[in-house]
C-alpha positions in Angstrom: 22.7 -108.0 13.2 24.2 -105.0 15.2 28.0 -105.0 15.0 28.4 -107.1 11.8 29.3 -104.1 9.7 31.7 -102.8 12.3 33.4 -106.2 12.5 33.7 -106.4 8.7 35.3 -103.0 8.5 37.7 -103.9 11.3 38.9 -107.1 9.7 39.2 -105.4 6.3 41.5 -102.7 7.9 43.8 -105.0 9.8 47.2 -106.2 8.5 47.1 -109.9 7.8 50.1 -110.4 10.1 48.1 -109.0 13.0 47.8 -111.6 15.8 44.4 -112.6 16.9 43.2 -114.8 19.8 39.7 -116.3 20.3 38.7 -117.1 23.9 36.2 -119.6 25.4 34.8 -119.8 28.9 36.0 -122.4 31.4 35.0 -126.0 30.8 34.3 -125.0 27.2 31.3 -126.8 25.7 30.7 -127.7 22.1 29.0 -124.4 21.3 31.9 -122.4 22.7 34.6 -124.5 21.2 32.8 -125.2 17.9 32.2 -121.4 17.5 35.9 -120.7 18.2 37.1 -123.3 15.8 34.8 -122.2 13.0 35.7 -118.6 13.5 39.4 -119.5 13.4 38.8 -121.2 10.0 37.1 -118.0 8.7 40.0 -115.8 9.8 42.5 -118.1 8.1 40.4 -118.0 5.0 40.5 -114.2 5.1 44.3 -114.3 5.1 45.2 -113.8 8.8 48.3 -115.9 9.6 48.5 -115.7 13.4 45.4 -117.0 15.0 45.0 -119.1 18.1 42.3 -120.3 20.5 42.5 -119.9 24.3 40.5 -122.0 26.8 39.9 -121.0 30.4 40.8 -123.9 32.7 39.5 -126.8 30.6 37.5 -128.3 27.8 34.3 -130.3 28.6 34.8 -134.0 27.9 32.0 -134.1 25.4 33.6 -131.3 23.3 37.1 -132.7 23.0 36.5 -134.5 19.7 36.0 -131.1 18.1 39.7 -130.2 18.6 40.4 -132.4 15.6 38.8 -129.7 13.4 40.9 -126.9 14.7 43.5 -125.6 12.3 45.2 -123.4 14.9 46.7 -124.1 18.4 44.3 -124.5 21.3 45.9 -123.4 24.6 44.8 -123.6 28.2 44.9 -120.4 30.2 47.1 -118.5 27.6 49.1 -115.4 28.2 47.5 -112.8 25.9 49.9 -110.9 23.8 47.4 -110.2 21.0 45.7 -106.8 20.7 42.6 -108.2 19.1 40.6 -110.6 21.3 37.5 -112.4 20.2 35.3 -113.7 23.1 32.7 -116.3 22.1 29.8 -117.8 24.1 30.9 -115.9 27.2 28.8 -113.3 29.0 31.2 -112.1 31.7 35.0 -111.8 32.2 34.7 -113.9 35.3 34.0 -116.9 33.1 37.4 -116.5 31.6 39.3 -116.7 34.9 42.3 -117.1 35.3 43.0 -115.6 31.8 44.1 -112.0 32.2 43.1 -109.7 29.4 45.2 -106.6 29.1 43.3 -103.3 29.4 44.6 -102.2 26.0 43.0 -105.1 24.2 40.4 -104.6 21.5 37.4 -106.9 22.4 35.0 -108.5 20.0 32.2 -110.4 21.8 30.0 -112.9 20.0 27.3 -114.5 22.2 23.7 -115.5 22.5 23.6 -114.6 26.1 23.1 -111.0 27.4 24.5 -109.8 30.7 22.8 -106.7 32.0 24.5 -106.2 35.3 28.2 -106.6 34.4 28.6 -107.0 30.6 32.0 -107.4 29.0 33.2 -103.9 27.9 33.3 -104.8 24.2 34.5 -102.6 21.3 32.3 -104.7 19.0 29.4 -106.8 20.2 27.5 -109.3 18.1 24.8 -110.4 20.6 21.5 -112.1 19.7 19.5 -113.7 22.6 16.9 -114.9 20.1 19.5 -117.5 18.9 19.7 -120.8 20.8 23.4 -121.0 20.4 26.5 -118.9 19.5 27.2 -121.2 16.6 24.1 -119.8 14.9 25.5 -116.3 15.1 28.9 -117.5 13.7 27.0 -119.1 10.8 25.4 -115.7 10.1 28.9 -114.1 9.9 29.9 -116.9 7.5 27.0 -116.0 5.2 28.1 -112.4 5.1 31.5 -113.6 3.8 30.0 -116.3 1.6 32.3 -118.7 3.3 32.0 -122.2 4.8 33.8 -125.5 4.8 32.6 -128.9 5.9 34.8 -129.0 9.0 33.4 -125.6 10.2 29.9 -126.8 9.4 30.3 -129.9 11.6 31.8 -127.8 14.4 28.8 -125.4 14.3 26.3 -128.2 14.1 27.8 -129.8 17.1 27.4 -126.5 19.0 23.8 -126.2 17.9 22.9 -129.8 18.8 24.6 -129.5 22.2 23.2 -126.1 23.3 19.7 -127.0 22.3 19.9 -130.4 24.1 19.3 -132.4 20.9 16.9 -129.7 19.7 14.7 -129.8 22.8 15.2 -126.0 23.1 15.4 -125.3 19.4 13.2 -122.6 17.7 12.4 -121.8 14.1 15.7 -119.9 13.7 17.6 -122.9 14.9 16.1 -125.2 12.3 16.6 -122.6 9.6 20.3 -122.6 10.3 20.5 -126.4 10.4 18.6 -126.6 7.1 21.0 -124.1 5.5 24.1 -126.1 6.6 22.7 -129.5 5.7 21.6 -128.2 2.4 25.3 -127.5 1.6 26.9 -130.6 2.9 26.1 -134.3 3.1 26.4 -134.4 6.9 24.3 -136.8 8.9 23.1 -135.7 12.3 24.1 -139.1 13.6 27.7 -138.1 12.9 27.2 -134.9 14.9 25.7 -136.8 17.8 28.8 -139.0 17.8 31.1 -135.9 17.9 29.6 -134.7 21.1 29.1 -138.0 22.8 31.6 -138.5 25.7 34.4 -141.0 25.0 33.3 -144.3 26.5 34.9 -147.5 27.5 34.1 -150.2 30.0 36.1 -148.6 32.8 34.7 -145.2 32.3 31.2 -146.5 32.1 31.7 -148.3 35.4 33.1 -145.2 37.0 30.0 -143.2 35.9 27.7 -145.8 37.4 29.6 -145.8 40.6 29.6 -142.0 40.7 25.8 -141.9 40.2 25.2 -144.5 42.9 27.4 -142.8 45.4 25.7 -139.5 44.7 22.4 -141.1 45.4 23.7 -142.3 48.8 24.7 -138.7 49.6 21.6 -137.1 48.2 19.8 -134.4 50.2 16.2 -133.5 49.3 15.1 -130.0 49.9 11.3 -129.6 49.5 10.0 -126.1 48.8 6.3 -125.6 48.1 5.6 -127.9 45.2 9.2 -128.1 44.1 12.0 -130.6 44.8 15.6 -129.4 44.9 18.2 -132.2 45.2 21.8 -131.7 46.2 24.8 -134.1 46.4 28.5 -134.4 46.2 30.7 -136.6 44.0 34.4 -136.9 43.0 33.6 -136.6 39.3 30.8 -136.5 36.7 28.8 -133.7 38.3 26.8 -132.8 35.1 25.9 -136.5 34.5 24.6 -136.9 38.1 22.6 -133.7 37.7 20.9 -135.1 34.6 20.1 -138.4 36.4 18.6 -136.6 39.4 16.4 -134.5 37.1 15.3 -137.6 35.2 14.5 -139.3 38.5 12.1 -136.5 39.5 14.0 -133.5 40.8 12.9 -130.1 39.7 16.4 -128.7 40.2 19.6 -130.6 40.9 22.9 -129.2 42.2 26.0 -131.5 42.4 29.4 -130.4 43.6 32.9 -131.9 43.9 36.0 -130.9 45.7 39.4 -132.4 44.8 43.0 -131.3 45.0 42.0 -127.7 45.7 39.5 -127.5 42.9 35.8 -126.9 43.4 33.3 -127.7 40.6 29.5 -127.3 40.8 26.9 -128.3 38.2 23.2 -127.5 38.2 20.3 -128.6 36.0 16.6 -127.7 36.0 13.5 -129.2 34.5 12.3 -127.6 31.3 8.9 -126.5 32.8 10.8 -124.7 35.6 12.9 -122.9 33.1 9.8 -121.8 31.1 8.4 -120.4 34.4 11.4 -118.1 34.5 14.2 -119.8 36.5 17.6 -119.0 35.1 20.4 -121.1 36.7 23.1 -119.3 34.8 22.4 -116.0 36.4 22.2 -117.6 39.9 25.5 -119.5 39.3 27.2 -116.2 38.4 26.7 -115.1 42.0 28.6 -118.0 43.5 31.9 -117.0 42.0 33.1 -114.9 44.9 32.2 -117.6 47.4 34.3 -120.3 45.7 37.1 -117.9 44.5 36.3 -118.6 40.9 33.5 -118.0 38.4 30.2 -119.4 37.4 27.5 -119.0 34.7 25.7 -120.8 32.0 22.2 -121.3 30.5 18.8 -121.1 32.1 18.4 -124.9 32.4 22.1 -125.9 32.8 24.9 -124.0 34.6 28.2 -124.6 36.3 31.0 -123.0 38.4 34.7 -123.6 39.0 36.7 -122.4 42.0 39.1 -123.2 44.8 37.2 -123.4 48.1 33.9 -123.2 50.1 31.9 -126.0 48.4 29.5 -126.5 51.3 28.9 -122.7 51.7 28.3 -122.4 47.9 25.9 -125.3 47.8 23.8 -123.8 50.7 23.9 -120.4 49.0 22.6 -121.9 45.7 19.8 -123.7 47.4 18.7 -120.5 49.1 18.9 -118.4 45.9 17.0 -121.0 43.9 14.3 -121.1 46.6 14.1 -117.3 46.4 13.7 -117.4 42.6 11.1 -120.2 42.8 9.1 -118.1 45.3 9.1 -115.1 42.8 8.2 -117.0 39.7 5.5 -119.3 41.3 3.7 -116.4 43.1 
């Protein structure tokens, strides 16, 4: 992979006392956090003593169990004093807001997304859009160093399972990586599914049901040609409600929330719409300026975080999605 040799030369040249930080996008999911944790374990193995992980804004609820595998501090919105900055599973600097990266920083980007319009100005890039997760790229780096441990393997498997939606979007390379990991360790996939399952108790489950039912009450249906776009607002569980709407029959679902000066938007699309060419992540990137924040994500699942203009942003997203559907459906 392009950049691997350059990375190896860099790490070999650095003093082991050099401070390094690994950054993840806002609302870090299991792929972002799992990749960062595994990478931190590799850096410690190589002898680096001062490593930490930085998260923009928050960690997704279904990724929080992975923090147990981190051997280094995980900090929210850290002030960066390190010269060497790894950025994982993140295609634009906007997704790292409000983290401020000094201009003098040396940037190493590891990602399975590619950003054509406004890419991160990396000194070293390890990008592979043929991979279904960033965790797979980190595993390839592990192989170059002939390194792995069971905790890293679990973190990477969690990232792979999550980003492929339980292997729905997996390809041959995905299964090759999973085979290589499972061939080394006696890890059950059931254990990995439990790692990325949201923490549940009776009160939380009731709150989720209430959120879904209220979202259904507020649902707006936007018909466009043969497609159904559904929008709604909730106070929490935006991603969950999106999934429910798609399961109920929506082609695309957009759900937003606004609470205590924080705006959050989640979007999901049916697999057949994604195969036609719709990319919600690219559309969600455009909404950052409207909400005074940042957005991005995958083709079939995306999100944004900001401070204002939820209604304006929702209308904008519906319009943009209709424009894209018009292009891809002919």
